[in-house]
N, C-alpha and C positions, 0 to 999 in steps of 0.2 A: 504494500500500500504506500510505502514511502516513495514519493515522487509521482504518484498517481492522484491521490486526493490532496496531499499537501506537499509543499516544497521540500526538496532534499537538502535542508539546511540544519544547523544545530538546533534551532528552535521551531522547526517546521510543524511538528505535531502540536506543540504548545500553542503556537500562533493560530493554527487551524481550529483547535478546540475553543480557545478564548474568543477569537473573532467570529467564529461561526455561531457561538452561543449569543454573542451580542448582536450579530446581524440577524439571527433568527428571532430574537426578541423584538427588534425593530420591524422585521417582516410581519410578525404577529400583529403589531400595532397598525401597520399599513393595511393589512387585510381587514381588521376590525373597523378601522376608520372608514374605509371604502364601503363596507357593508352598512355601517350605521348611517352613512350619508345617501344610501340608496343608489350608489353608483354602479354601473355595469361591471361585471367581473373582469372584462378585458383590460380595464384601466389599471389593474394591479401589475400588469406586465411592464409598462414603462416605468412605473414607480419602483418596482423591484430591480429593474435594470440600473437605475440611478443608485439605489441602495447597494447593489453589488459592486458598482464602481467605487463607491465610498469605502466599502469593506476591503476591496482590493487595494485602495490607496493606503488604508491603515496597515495592511500587510507590508506594503512598501516602506512606509515611513517608520513603523515601529520595529520591524524585524528585518529590514533591508532585503526583502524579497524582490524579484523582478516585477516591475510595475505593469508592463504591457504584455502580460501572459494571457493569451486567449484561453488556453486550457484551464488554468486555475480560475479565471473569471467565469467561465461557463459552469464550473463545478459549484462555485458560490452562487451563481445565478439560479441554478437548478434547485439548490437547497433552499434558498430564500423564497423562490417562487412557490415551491411546494408548501412551505410554512405559511406564507401569506394566503395561498389558496385555501388551505385547511382552515385558517382563521376566518377568512371571508365566508366560507360555507357554514362554519359553526355559528358565527355571529348572525348570518342571515337566517339560519334555521331558528335560532332563539328569537330573533326579531319577528319573524313571521308567526311563530307560535305564541308570542306575547301580544303582538299587535292585533292579530286576528285569532284570538283564542277560541272563538265560537266556531271557526271553520277549519283550523289546522292544529295539529300536534307535532311536536318535534320528534324526529325519527333519525337519530344519529346526526349526520352532517346535512340532513335534508328535512323536509316536513312532508306530512301526508294529511289528507282530508280526514275529518272525524267520521 
């Protein structure tokens, strides 16, 4: 896994774990915010792309990793996109079940009719 998911540096695994956790927390907030504002789900893609670039910059500035690495950017992008999508779906299901409790109940990451 060394060199595939994280950079093959002295602090590669440490930087991957710390910054992925922080990036995932921010991605969770992105997904919840877009769901609460009733925005369409496709809007999380550009927001997550910007977040992934910021996380990649933190890898560069804190741990002296290569800045313009498409490989590691895509890995971070996929992780943060998955987290923000799960957050969006979870928040939207809760929102629908709460707002329209007479018509829907929450069912995992979705909602269903009563």
